[in-house]
C-alpha angles and dihedrals in degrees: 000000000000123000091253092050091048090050091049092050092046091050092050093048091047090056090048091050092054090058093058130085113249091252093049090044093058092052091045093052091053089062093058127083110278097244093047092047090051091053091049092049089053092050092048092049093053091044091055091050097047102035096077091051092049089048090053091050090052090047093052091047092049093047090054090050092073137039123200096227097075090055095061110108093013123126127231113186107311093340130094119204113234109168146347113265098178144273128296131199093289109000150048114256122215135183108241140175131207115255098182136045101064097267138078120252134166123210147166113242121203117203128184110256095230128068090215107042116201122231096266094050092049092049093048093047094051090045090054091050094050092045095049092047088067096050118095111163132130090233096055125072105249125240109238102176144340140183147107130298123231087264092054096259113153119221144168127204115210134186107275110235124206109204148092131263119275097250094044091050091052092051095044094048096039091230121201122237091259092050091051090052089050089059093047089051090054091051092047091051092052093049091045089055090053091048090054086057090052095253126132115197097207097189108059111158136141092269089059092051111071126183116216125216087262092057095254116145113224123195114216139190115034085177092132099034117138127201109236096220127119096264094051091047091053091050096043114122097189097168093058103041111095104161097126139097111257097215091058100031120115118240091251090058092052091046093048092245134145115306117220138158086278087070089066091045088059093049091049088050089055091048090049090049090055095043098045097041095047090225115155095227142009115271119268102260103183119192119330116271124248091278093047094257122148109190126219115185114231111276089242089062091050090049091052091050089049089058096255105124095164092053090046091056091049092051097044113107121008099016090051088051094049095050093045090050090057088048095051113141092225109070093211090059095057124088111293091233142009088247091059089050092051093045092052091049089054091048091050091050091051092046092243121142111281127217096220119090132187115264108286121254088247092054094046090046090054090053091048092052090049088057090050102040094170089077115111127227089257089053090052090053089047092055092044089054090048100048106026100043095042094049093046094045094052094043091052091046089055091049093049092048091047090056090048093048094250098105108129105077094035093049093048090048092048093050094046095049094044091049090049093051093041092053090058095052096043098043112114090226113016090181090064093042095051107031106016093244124161119267113276094023115149114248129187125209088249088059090051093052090048091049092050091050090057092054100048097086093048096044097046105032108152095023108081093171091057091046091050092050091051091049091051090051089050089050091051090054092047091050090055088053092049092246090138099159092052092044092050091052090052092049093049092050092049092047093050090052094048096046090049090057090064113173094334121117120349102005097182093052092048093046092049093052091043092054092047090051092053091047092053092045090052091054091055090050091050091052088053092051096251097131097158093054090045090053092056091050093047094050088051090049092050089049093049092050091050091056094056108103096208119017119203113236094256094048089044087058089049091050092056091041089055089061089051090049089051089056090052090049092051092047089053087058092051094250094133099165092053091043091052092051090051093050092049090050090050090050093049094048092045090054094046105035110027134065116270093254096054114135096221096072100057092041093050090046091052094048093046089049090055091047093049091048091052088052092053102258100122094161095059090040089056092050093047094047092048092052091048092052093046092053094046094047091048090057096044099250113178118257092249090062091050096058100089094053093038094053091045089052090052091048090051090052089050091051090050091050095239097147096169094055090042092053091050093050092047091052091051091045093049091049091052092047091051089066097039115117120225095023119230117277106265090219096052123111090245092054091049091050090049093049090050090054091050091051093050092047091048092050090055092051 
C-alpha cells in the first residue's frame, strides 16, 4: 500500500471512529491490525484534546458575529422583540410580545447567538424545542412557540416568568426551614416530571429556579436538555459539552462522563445545600481530589459559619445526611430520583426515619485506600477489620443494651467510637490529623495504625472498655499485616485493663472484650506453633463467652468461632478425636445460633471434611465438602475462598473412585483458577494437592 493509499484509508477509518460510541470504538479498534489501531488511537487522543479548544474558538467567533442591539424592534413570526433579557446556555434571550392572533401575550424568546449555526447547534436547538413541546407542568416554564425566521434563524418562545431566584427569595422573605423545603419539593417535582419524559436538565441552579409572587417555583432554561433515548445517547458527545455551571455541576459532568437523571439529583442537592444553609454562595470546590471526590461540608456547618446557630442545630443530623446523600460523588450512591430526595427531606423535617445513610465504613475505607495507593491488600483487610468490626460491634452492643434497659453507657461509647473512626476516614489528610505531618506526605496503613494507637488514651480517657475495644481492633489490623509482636502487645494491654475491671461496671461488655482478646492472642500463639498455650487461652475464651448473659451478634459469631479455633488447635496437637468433637460442636452451634450467611459454618464444614477424609471416611467428607461449597456459593464467596472445600471434594471423589465426577470437577476447578488473580502460590499445600489430583487423573486417562 502506498503512502497516499494508507493516508486515505486512515482518514476514512478516523471518520468512522468518530461516529462510534467510546465503548463501541474500543471493540472496533481491537478488530483492526495492531499498527493501524495504534495510529488511530493516537489521532483520537489528539482530537479529544484539541476539539474543545477549537469549539471554544468557534464559539467566540460566532458570538462576535452578532450583536443584540440590531434585533431590538425586529419581528420573528408573530413576535416582536422588545428588550434583551440575558443569555442562556446557548442563546440570546429577548423580551417579546405577540403582534398577531387577536390577543396580548408576553414571552421570552431565545435565539441562537450565531447567524450561521453549525450542525450541532441546530440539532441541539431543535431537540430543545421538541422536548419542551412535550412538557406541561406548573413548575416548568411553558413553550409558547418555536420555529425559524425567514433568514433561517432558530428561536423558541417561552412563558415569561416574573419572579426572583430561589435563594434570593428565601433571603428576602426570611423563610423558615419548612418553607425552604416546600420550595425544594416543588423544584424536585418539576424535574421529576421532566425525567419521566426522558429529559435531563443538566444546568439546575438558583438562577434557573424562579419563585413567582404566588410562591410557585418555575424551572427555566432547558437549553442543554438531552432526550435520553437511544438516538440521543448514540449522538451524545459528553466530553465536549460544557454548557453547565461549575458550582452546581456533578462530578461526572466535570469529568466528561455519562449524564443521567442522577446528574440533576446532584444539582438539586447543591441548590438545597445553598437554600437550607443560608450561605450566599456554593463552596469553592477546586479540582477533584485524587479519588475523584469533591467535598461539600454538611449544610449545618455552612449555616454555623454563616452566623445562623439555630438553623445549624435544626440541620444537624438527618437533614445533613439527606443533602449529603444527594451530593454524593458517586452517582449510583445518590437518590435514585428527585422524588426520593424530596421525600427524604420531608421525612427528616418531620423527624421520621430517613432512607439515606452516611457512606458505609466499607465505602469510606475504599476511598481512603484510593488516596493511599501504597497500601497492600493485607493492609486493606487490616483497616476493614479495624473500622467495620469495631463500629458494628459497638453499635450492636448499644442496641442490645437499649433493649435490656441499659442503654446509656453503651450508646455513649458507640457514638464516641464511631465518631472517632469516622473522623479518620473522612479527614482530607489523615496524615496531618494523626501525626502532624506536612500536607501531601506519604502515609502507609502501618503509620495510620500507629497514629491511632497514640490517640487512644487521650480520646477514651475514663472509658477503659472503649479503649480496650479500640486496641483489640488495632491488634486485628496489625495481625492482618503480620505485625504479630505489636499486635500481641496491644492484646496484652487490653486484657490487663479488662481483667482489672472485674465485675465492676458493665460486666457483659468487659467479658465480651476479654474473651475476644484471649481468642486473638491464641491465634497469634497458633501461628507461632505454640498450640498448648493457645489451647489454654481458647478454653478461657470459650468460658468467658459462655458467661456473657446477652452476646452481641458480632461477639456471638466470635464465641462460635472460638470453638472452631479450639478444634484447629487440638488437631495441630494430633488430638483428632477431640478436634472432631469441637468442629461438630461449632457446626451445630453455627446452624442453630447464627444467621444463615455466617462464615463459621462453611469453614468448619470444610475443615471437618478434610479431617474425615484423612481418617478414611470419604463418603462423609464428600457430603461435608459439598455443603460447604453450596453455602459459600450461595453467599457469593470469592473463588479463592472456595479452594479448600473444592479440592477436598475432588479428593473425596478420587478416593471413592468416581472418575467421571472427578473429571468434571477438575475441569470446572481449572476453569475457575484460570481467571483467578492473583493465581495460587505454586508452593502452597493447596497447589500441591491440586497437582497430585491432576497427575492421578492424567494417569487414568
